[in-house]
Jmol script that loads the backbone (N, CA, C; Angstrom):
load data "model"
ATOM      1  N   MET A   1     -25.862  28.193   4.621  1.00  0.00           N
ATOM      2  CA  MET A   1     -25.894  29.468   5.293  1.00  0.00           C
ATOM      3  C   MET A   1     -24.489  29.778   5.812  1.00  0.00           C
ATOM      4  N   ASN A   2     -23.979  30.905   5.497  1.00  0.00           N
ATOM      5  CA  ASN A   2     -22.659  31.318   5.965  1.00  0.00           C
ATOM      6  C   ASN A   2     -22.768  31.993   7.332  1.00  0.00           C
ATOM      7  N   ALA A   3     -21.722  31.838   8.118  1.00  0.00           N
ATOM      8  CA  ALA A   3     -21.644  32.473   9.429  1.00  0.00           C
ATOM      9  C   ALA A   3     -20.235  33.011   9.603  1.00  0.00           C
ATOM     10  N   LYS A   4     -20.107  34.035  10.403  1.00  0.00           N
ATOM     11  CA  LYS A   4     -18.787  34.607  10.670  1.00  0.00           C
ATOM     12  C   LYS A   4     -18.098  33.797  11.757  1.00  0.00           C
ATOM     13  N   LEU A   5     -16.753  33.740  11.656  1.00  0.00           N
ATOM     14  CA  LEU A   5     -15.941  33.013  12.614  1.00  0.00           C
ATOM     15  C   LEU A   5     -14.717  33.857  12.926  1.00  0.00           C
ATOM     16  N   THR A   6     -14.424  34.015  14.185  1.00  0.00           N
ATOM     17  CA  THR A   6     -13.239  34.766  14.590  1.00  0.00           C
ATOM     18  C   THR A   6     -12.175  33.780  15.025  1.00  0.00           C
ATOM     19  N   LEU A   7     -10.984  33.912  14.445  1.00  0.00           N
ATOM     20  CA  LEU A   7      -9.872  33.038  14.781  1.00  0.00           C
ATOM     21  C   LEU A   7      -8.690  33.853  15.274  1.00  0.00           C
ATOM     22  N   THR A   8      -7.900  33.256  16.116  1.00  0.00           N
ATOM     23  CA  THR A   8      -6.654  33.879  16.546  1.00  0.00           C
ATOM     24  C   THR A   8      -5.525  33.058  15.943  1.00  0.00           C
ATOM     25  N   ILE A   9      -4.803  33.683  15.011  1.00  0.00           N
ATOM     26  CA  ILE A   9      -3.735  33.000  14.282  1.00  0.00           C
ATOM     27  C   ILE A   9      -2.531  33.927  14.231  1.00  0.00           C
ATOM     28  N   GLU A  10      -1.364  33.337  14.296  1.00  0.00           N
ATOM     29  CA  GLU A  10      -0.134  34.115  14.254  1.00  0.00           C
ATOM     30  C   GLU A  10      -0.106  34.991  12.993  1.00  0.00           C
ATOM     31  N   LYS A  11       0.301  36.242  13.173  1.00  0.00           N
ATOM     32  CA  LYS A  11       0.264  37.231  12.098  1.00  0.00           C
ATOM     33  C   LYS A  11       1.047  36.780  10.863  1.00  0.00           C
ATOM     34  N   SER A  12       2.218  36.189  11.048  1.00  0.00           N
ATOM     35  CA  SER A  12       3.021  35.764   9.896  1.00  0.00           C
ATOM     36  C   SER A  12       2.314  34.668   9.103  1.00  0.00           C
ATOM     37  N   VAL A  13       1.577  33.813   9.794  1.00  0.00           N
ATOM     38  CA  VAL A  13       0.821  32.760   9.110  1.00  0.00           C
ATOM     39  C   VAL A  13      -0.306  33.379   8.298  1.00  0.00           C
ATOM     40  N   ILE A  14      -0.964  34.356   8.871  1.00  0.00           N
ATOM     41  CA  ILE A  14      -2.052  35.042   8.155  1.00  0.00           C
ATOM     42  C   ILE A  14      -1.520  35.685   6.884  1.00  0.00           C
ATOM     43  N   GLU A  15      -0.394  36.368   6.977  1.00  0.00           N
ATOM     44  CA  GLU A  15       0.170  37.035   5.799  1.00  0.00           C
ATOM     45  C   GLU A  15       0.541  36.036   4.709  1.00  0.00           C
ATOM     46  N   ARG A  16       1.175  34.919   5.096  1.00  0.00           N
ATOM     47  CA  ARG A  16       1.523  33.901   4.105  1.00  0.00           C
ATOM     48  C   ARG A  16       0.273  33.292   3.490  1.00  0.00           C
ATOM     49  N   ALA A  17      -0.753  33.083   4.314  1.00  0.00           N
ATOM     50  CA  ALA A  17      -2.004  32.506   3.818  1.00  0.00           C
ATOM     51  C   ALA A  17      -2.693  33.456   2.845  1.00  0.00           C
ATOM     52  N   LYS A  18      -2.671  34.748   3.146  1.00  0.00           N
ATOM     53  CA  LYS A  18      -3.257  35.734   2.236  1.00  0.00           C
ATOM     54  C   LYS A  18      -2.517  35.752   0.908  1.00  0.00           C
ATOM     55  N   ASP A  19      -1.186  35.695   0.955  1.00  0.00           N
ATOM     56  CA  ASP A  19      -0.393  35.649  -0.281  1.00  0.00           C
ATOM     57  C   ASP A  19      -0.731  34.405  -1.092  1.00  0.00           C
ATOM     58  N   TYR A  20      -0.811  33.274  -0.405  1.00  0.00           N
ATOM     59  CA  TYR A  20      -1.141  32.019  -1.088  1.00  0.00           C
ATOM     60  C   TYR A  20      -2.522  32.103  -1.733  1.00  0.00           C
ATOM     61  N   ALA A  21      -3.490  32.620  -0.998  1.00  0.00           N
ATOM     62  CA  ALA A  21      -4.855  32.741  -1.518  1.00  0.00           C
ATOM     63  C   ALA A  21      -4.874  33.632  -2.752  1.00  0.00           C
ATOM     64  N   GLN A  22      -4.178  34.755  -2.692  1.00  0.00           N
ATOM     65  CA  GLN A  22      -4.160  35.678  -3.819  1.00  0.00           C
ATOM     66  C   GLN A  22      -3.511  35.016  -5.038  1.00  0.00           C
ATOM     67  N   LYS A  23      -2.399  34.324  -4.837  1.00  0.00           N
ATOM     68  CA  LYS A  23      -1.714  33.667  -5.953  1.00  0.00           C
ATOM     69  C   LYS A  23      -2.541  32.548  -6.557  1.00  0.00           C
ATOM     70  N   SER A  24      -3.365  31.909  -5.751  1.00  0.00           N
ATOM     71  CA  SER A  24      -4.185  30.810  -6.268  1.00  0.00           C
ATOM     72  C   SER A  24      -5.544  31.291  -6.771  1.00  0.00           C
ATOM     73  N   GLY A  25      -5.803  32.601  -6.662  1.00  0.00           N
ATOM     74  CA  GLY A  25      -7.048  33.157  -7.184  1.00  0.00           C
ATOM     75  C   GLY A  25      -8.265  32.800  -6.355  1.00  0.00           C
ATOM     76  N   ARG A  26      -8.056  32.552  -5.078  1.00  0.00           N
ATOM     77  CA  ARG A  26      -9.160  32.207  -4.183  1.00  0.00           C
ATOM     78  C   ARG A  26      -9.134  33.139  -2.983  1.00  0.00           C
ATOM     79  N   SER A  27     -10.243  33.172  -2.271  1.00  0.00           N
ATOM     80  CA  SER A  27     -10.272  33.971  -1.050  1.00  0.00           C
ATOM     81  C   SER A  27      -9.737  33.139   0.109  1.00  0.00           C
ATOM     82  N   LEU A  28      -9.263  33.825   1.121  1.00  0.00           N
ATOM     83  CA  LEU A  28      -8.770  33.137   2.301  1.00  0.00           C
ATOM     84  C   LEU A  28      -9.907  32.355   2.964  1.00  0.00           C
ATOM     85  N   SER A  29     -11.082  32.920   2.982  1.00  0.00           N
ATOM     86  CA  SER A  29     -12.238  32.220   3.552  1.00  0.00           C
ATOM     87  C   SER A  29     -12.517  30.927   2.796  1.00  0.00           C
ATOM     88  N   ASP A  30     -12.419  30.973   1.469  1.00  0.00           N
ATOM     89  CA  ASP A  30     -12.656  29.780   0.662  1.00  0.00           C
ATOM     90  C   ASP A  30     -11.612  28.708   0.951  1.00  0.00           C
ATOM     91  N   LEU A  31     -10.350  29.116   1.076  1.00  0.00           N
ATOM     92  CA  LEU A  31      -9.291  28.150   1.383  1.00  0.00           C
ATOM     93  C   LEU A  31      -9.515  27.481   2.738  1.00  0.00           C
ATOM     94  N   ILE A  32      -9.860  28.280   3.720  1.00  0.00           N
ATOM     95  CA  ILE A  32     -10.065  27.742   5.070  1.00  0.00           C
ATOM     96  C   ILE A  32     -11.282  26.827   5.090  1.00  0.00           C
ATOM     97  N   GLN A  33     -12.350  27.231   4.408  1.00  0.00           N
ATOM     98  CA  GLN A  33     -13.542  26.385   4.360  1.00  0.00           C
ATOM     99  C   GLN A  33     -13.237  25.058   3.680  1.00  0.00           C
ATOM    100  N   SER A  34     -12.508  25.088   2.568  1.00  0.00           N
ATOM    101  CA  SER A  34     -12.145  23.849   1.868  1.00  0.00           C
ATOM    102  C   SER A  34     -11.318  22.943   2.761  1.00  0.00           C
ATOM    103  N   TYR A  35     -10.355  23.530   3.456  1.00  0.00           N
ATOM    104  CA  TYR A  35      -9.511  22.751   4.355  1.00  0.00           C
ATOM    105  C   TYR A  35     -10.337  22.112   5.466  1.00  0.00           C
ATOM    106  N   LEU A  36     -11.203  22.885   6.098  1.00  0.00           N
ATOM    107  CA  LEU A  36     -12.006  22.354   7.195  1.00  0.00           C
ATOM    108  C   LEU A  36     -12.971  21.279   6.712  1.00  0.00           C
ATOM    109  N   GLU A  37     -13.500  21.427   5.502  1.00  0.00           N
ATOM    110  CA  GLU A  37     -14.375  20.391   4.952  1.00  0.00           C
ATOM    111  C   GLU A  37     -13.610  19.094   4.749  1.00  0.00           C
ATOM    112  N   ARG A  38     -12.405  19.186   4.160  1.00  0.00           N
ATOM    113  CA  ARG A  38     -11.588  17.979   3.967  1.00  0.00           C
ATOM    114  C   ARG A  38     -11.216  17.353   5.298  1.00  0.00           C
ATOM    115  N   LEU A  39     -10.902  18.177   6.263  1.00  0.00           N
ATOM    116  CA  LEU A  39     -10.475  17.705   7.570  1.00  0.00           C
ATOM    117  C   LEU A  39     -11.597  16.977   8.306  1.00  0.00           C
ATOM    118  N   THR A  40     -12.823  17.428   8.145  1.00  0.00           N
ATOM    119  CA  THR A  40     -13.938  16.892   8.922  1.00  0.00           C
ATOM    120  C   THR A  40     -14.808  15.900   8.167  1.00  0.00           C
ATOM    121  N   THR A  41     -14.532  15.680   6.883  1.00  0.00           N
ATOM    122  CA  THR A  41     -15.317  14.724   6.112  1.00  0.00           C
ATOM    123  C   THR A  41     -14.574  13.400   6.077  1.00  0.00           C
ATOM    124  N   PRO A  42     -15.185  12.334   6.613  1.00  0.00           N
ATOM    125  CA  PRO A  42     -14.504  11.046   6.584  1.00  0.00           C
ATOM    126  C   PRO A  42     -14.350  10.546   5.148  1.00  0.00           C
ATOM    127  N   TYR A  43     -13.195   9.936   4.874  1.00  0.00           N
ATOM    128  CA  TYR A  43     -12.935   9.415   3.538  1.00  0.00           C
ATOM    129  C   TYR A  43     -13.702   8.123   3.350  1.00  0.00           C
ATOM    130  N   GLU A  44     -14.472   8.069   2.317  1.00  0.00           N
ATOM    131  CA  GLU A  44     -15.188   6.856   1.957  1.00  0.00           C
ATOM    132  C   GLU A  44     -14.871   6.563   0.499  1.00  0.00           C
ATOM    133  N   PRO A  45     -14.087   5.510   0.236  1.00  0.00           N
ATOM    134  CA  PRO A  45     -13.758   5.220  -1.160  1.00  0.00           C
ATOM    135  C   PRO A  45     -15.018   4.895  -1.949  1.00  0.00           C
ATOM    136  N   ARG A  46     -15.091   5.459  -3.115  1.00  0.00           N
ATOM    137  CA  ARG A  46     -16.243   5.216  -3.983  1.00  0.00           C
ATOM    138  C   ARG A  46     -15.907   4.056  -4.899  1.00  0.00           C
ATOM    139  N   GLU A  47     -16.904   3.269  -5.223  1.00  0.00           N
ATOM    140  CA  GLU A  47     -16.679   2.106  -6.072  1.00  0.00           C
ATOM    141  C   GLU A  47     -16.128   2.488  -7.434  1.00  0.00           C
ATOM    142  N   GLU A  48     -16.518   3.643  -7.965  1.00  0.00           N
ATOM    143  CA  GLU A  48     -16.051   4.029  -9.293  1.00  0.00           C
ATOM    144  C   GLU A  48     -14.564   4.372  -9.322  1.00  0.00           C
ATOM    145  N   GLU A  49     -13.930   4.515  -8.137  1.00  0.00           N
ATOM    146  CA  GLU A  49     -12.500   4.775  -8.092  1.00  0.00           C
ATOM    147  C   GLU A  49     -11.698   3.527  -8.445  1.00  0.00           C
ATOM    148  N   ILE A  50     -12.304   2.359  -8.311  1.00  0.00           N
ATOM    149  CA  ILE A  50     -11.623   1.104  -8.578  1.00  0.00           C
ATOM    150  C   ILE A  50     -12.036   0.610  -9.968  1.00  0.00           C
ATOM    151  N   PRO A  51     -11.049   0.397 -10.844  1.00  0.00           N
ATOM    152  CA  PRO A  51     -11.402  -0.097 -12.185  1.00  0.00           C
ATOM    153  C   PRO A  51     -12.180  -1.414 -12.099  1.00  0.00           C
ATOM    154  N   GLU A  52     -13.176  -1.552 -12.939  1.00  0.00           N
ATOM    155  CA  GLU A  52     -14.072  -2.708 -12.896  1.00  0.00           C
ATOM    156  C   GLU A  52     -13.329  -4.040 -13.011  1.00  0.00           C
ATOM    157  N   GLU A  53     -12.267  -4.074 -13.824  1.00  0.00           N
ATOM    158  CA  GLU A  53     -11.554  -5.336 -14.009  1.00  0.00           C
ATOM    159  C   GLU A  53     -10.854  -5.825 -12.737  1.00  0.00           C
ATOM    160  N   PHE A  54     -10.717  -4.966 -11.728  1.00  0.00           N
ATOM    161  CA  PHE A  54     -10.093  -5.370 -10.475  1.00  0.00           C
ATOM    162  C   PHE A  54     -11.104  -5.882  -9.451  1.00  0.00           C
ATOM    163  N   ASN A  55     -12.381  -5.611  -9.664  1.00  0.00           N
ATOM    164  CA  ASN A  55     -13.392  -6.009  -8.683  1.00  0.00           C
ATOM    165  C   ASN A  55     -13.378  -7.500  -8.406  1.00  0.00           C
ATOM    166  N   GLU A  56     -13.149  -8.322  -9.410  1.00  0.00           N
ATOM    167  CA  GLU A  56     -13.171  -9.769  -9.212  1.00  0.00           C
ATOM    168  C   GLU A  56     -11.969 -10.266  -8.395  1.00  0.00           C
ATOM    169  N   LEU A  57     -10.955  -9.432  -8.237  1.00  0.00           N
ATOM    170  CA  LEU A  57      -9.765  -9.828  -7.483  1.00  0.00           C
ATOM    171  C   LEU A  57      -9.935  -9.699  -5.976  1.00  0.00           C
ATOM    172  N   PHE A  58     -10.890  -8.896  -5.525  1.00  0.00           N
ATOM    173  CA  PHE A  58     -11.065  -8.685  -4.099  1.00  0.00           C
ATOM    174  C   PHE A  58     -11.407  -9.993  -3.403  1.00  0.00           C
ATOM    175  N   GLY A  59     -10.639 -10.289  -2.359  1.00  0.00           N
ATOM    176  CA  GLY A  59     -10.870 -11.502  -1.581  1.00  0.00           C
ATOM    177  C   GLY A  59     -10.175 -12.731  -2.135  1.00  0.00           C
ATOM    178  N   SER A  60      -9.543 -12.644  -3.289  1.00  0.00           N
ATOM    179  CA  SER A  60      -8.919 -13.820  -3.886  1.00  0.00           C
ATOM    180  C   SER A  60      -7.571 -14.148  -3.265  1.00  0.00           C
ATOM    181  N   VAL A  61      -6.950 -13.173  -2.607  1.00  0.00           N
ATOM    182  CA  VAL A  61      -5.661 -13.390  -1.963  1.00  0.00           C
ATOM    183  C   VAL A  61      -5.798 -13.024  -0.493  1.00  0.00           C
ATOM    184  N   PRO A  62      -5.557 -13.993   0.392  1.00  0.00           N
ATOM    185  CA  PRO A  62      -5.642 -13.652   1.820  1.00  0.00           C
ATOM    186  C   PRO A  62      -4.441 -12.806   2.232  1.00  0.00           C
ATOM    187  N   LEU A  63      -4.691 -11.700   2.896  1.00  0.00           N
ATOM    188  CA  LEU A  63      -3.625 -10.812   3.350  1.00  0.00           C
ATOM    189  C   LEU A  63      -3.573 -10.829   4.865  1.00  0.00           C
ATOM    190  N   THR A  64      -2.373 -10.808   5.394  1.00  0.00           N
ATOM    191  CA  THR A  64      -2.218 -10.779   6.844  1.00  0.00           C
ATOM    192  C   THR A  64      -2.104  -9.338   7.308  1.00  0.00           C
ATOM    193  N   ASN A  65      -2.376  -9.118   8.574  1.00  0.00           N
ATOM    194  CA  ASN A  65      -2.296  -7.764   9.123  1.00  0.00           C
ATOM    195  C   ASN A  65      -0.865  -7.249   9.189  1.00  0.00           C
ATOM    196  N   ASP A  66       0.115  -8.156   9.210  1.00  0.00           N
ATOM    197  CA  ASP A  66       1.503  -7.740   9.321  1.00  0.00           C
ATOM    198  C   ASP A  66       2.194  -7.640   7.961  1.00  0.00           C
ATOM    199  N   LEU A  67       1.425  -7.597   6.896  1.00  0.00           N
ATOM    200  CA  LEU A  67       1.984  -7.502   5.546  1.00  0.00           C
ATOM    201  C   LEU A  67       2.711  -6.171   5.380  1.00  0.00           C
ATOM    202  N   ASN A  68       3.959  -6.234   4.930  1.00  0.00           N
ATOM    203  CA  ASN A  68       4.742  -5.031   4.667  1.00  0.00           C
ATOM    204  C   ASN A  68       4.860  -4.899   3.150  1.00  0.00           C
ATOM    205  N   VAL A  69       4.065  -4.026   2.587  1.00  0.00           N
ATOM    206  CA  VAL A  69       3.980  -3.884   1.138  1.00  0.00           C
ATOM    207  C   VAL A  69       5.327  -3.512   0.532  1.00  0.00           C
ATOM    208  N   LYS A  70       6.055  -2.623   1.177  1.00  0.00           N
ATOM    209  CA  LYS A  70       7.357  -2.205   0.647  1.00  0.00           C
ATOM    210  C   LYS A  70       8.328  -3.380   0.577  1.00  0.00           C
ATOM    211  N   ASP A  71       8.338  -4.207   1.620  1.00  0.00           N
ATOM    212  CA  ASP A  71       9.212  -5.385   1.602  1.00  0.00           C
ATOM    213  C   ASP A  71       8.804  -6.356   0.507  1.00  0.00           C
ATOM    214  N   GLU A  72       7.513  -6.542   0.331  1.00  0.00           N
ATOM    215  CA  GLU A  72       7.028  -7.451  -0.704  1.00  0.00           C
ATOM    216  C   GLU A  72       7.420  -6.966  -2.102  1.00  0.00           C
ATOM    217  N   ILE A  73       7.269  -5.683  -2.349  1.00  0.00           N
ATOM    218  CA  ILE A  73       7.644  -5.116  -3.645  1.00  0.00           C
ATOM    219  C   ILE A  73       9.142  -5.256  -3.856  1.00  0.00           C
ATOM    220  N   ARG A  74       9.916  -4.992  -2.824  1.00  0.00           N
ATOM    221  CA  ARG A  74      11.370  -5.125  -2.913  1.00  0.00           C
ATOM    222  C   ARG A  74      11.753  -6.560  -3.271  1.00  0.00           C
ATOM    223  N   ASP A  75      11.107  -7.552  -2.626  1.00  0.00           N
ATOM    224  CA  ASP A  75      11.398  -8.959  -2.912  1.00  0.00           C
ATOM    225  C   ASP A  75      11.030  -9.319  -4.342  1.00  0.00           C
ATOM    226  N   ILE A  76       9.908  -8.841  -4.810  1.00  0.00           N
ATOM    227  CA  ILE A  76       9.479  -9.125  -6.179  1.00  0.00           C
ATOM    228  C   ILE A  76      10.467  -8.535  -7.170  1.00  0.00           C
ATOM    229  N   MET A  77      10.887  -7.291  -6.940  1.00  0.00           N
ATOM    230  CA  MET A  77      11.829  -6.652  -7.857  1.00  0.00           C
ATOM    231  C   MET A  77      13.187  -7.357  -7.829  1.00  0.00           C
ATOM    232  N   ARG A  78      13.607  -7.782  -6.651  1.00  0.00           N
ATOM    233  CA  ARG A  78      14.881  -8.499  -6.523  1.00  0.00           C
ATOM    234  C   ARG A  78      14.840  -9.811  -7.311  1.00  0.00           C
ATOM    235  N   LYS A  79      13.729 -10.546  -7.170  1.00  0.00           N
ATOM    236  CA  LYS A  79      13.585 -11.808  -7.902  1.00  0.00           C
ATOM    237  C   LYS A  79      13.524 -11.573  -9.412  1.00  0.00           C
ATOM    238  N   LYS A  80      12.855 -10.486  -9.810  1.00  0.00           N
ATOM    239  CA  LYS A  80      12.693 -10.216 -11.235  1.00  0.00           C
ATOM    240  C   LYS A  80      14.010  -9.832 -11.894  1.00  0.00           C
ATOM    241  N   TYR A  81      14.814  -9.008 -11.241  1.00  0.00           N
ATOM    242  CA  TYR A  81      16.001  -8.465 -11.890  1.00  0.00           C
ATOM    243  C   TYR A  81      17.318  -9.126 -11.459  1.00  0.00           C
ATOM    244  N   ASN A  82      17.290  -9.977 -10.482  1.00  0.00           N
ATOM    245  CA  ASN A  82      18.514 -10.649 -10.035  1.00  0.00           C
ATOM    246  C   ASN A  82      18.418 -12.155 -10.249  1.00  0.00           C
ATOM    247  N   GLN A  83      17.871 -12.564 -11.339  1.00  0.00           N
ATOM    248  CA  GLN A  83      17.654 -14.000 -11.583  1.00  0.00           C
ATOM    249  C   GLN A  83      18.938 -14.688 -11.654  1.00  0.00           C
TER     250      GLN A  83
END
end "model"
wireframe off; spacefill off
backbone 0.3
color backbone group
């Protein structure tokens, strides 16, 4: 069921949003509804997002809370290319 909603938004933002909606072929109401749905729906990863061949890997490597993925990748790349 749809309901009307009154918002107070800066005029320049409204104009840019209307232009964006028109260029994307959607209504401003549709854009705002989509945004609010994404904003208020908690993300729950679905099992089908993970390739089946990776399922057996879960839990096989203990990870610490202080793991810095970027540092780990940097170290791996350094070892690989600076032998």
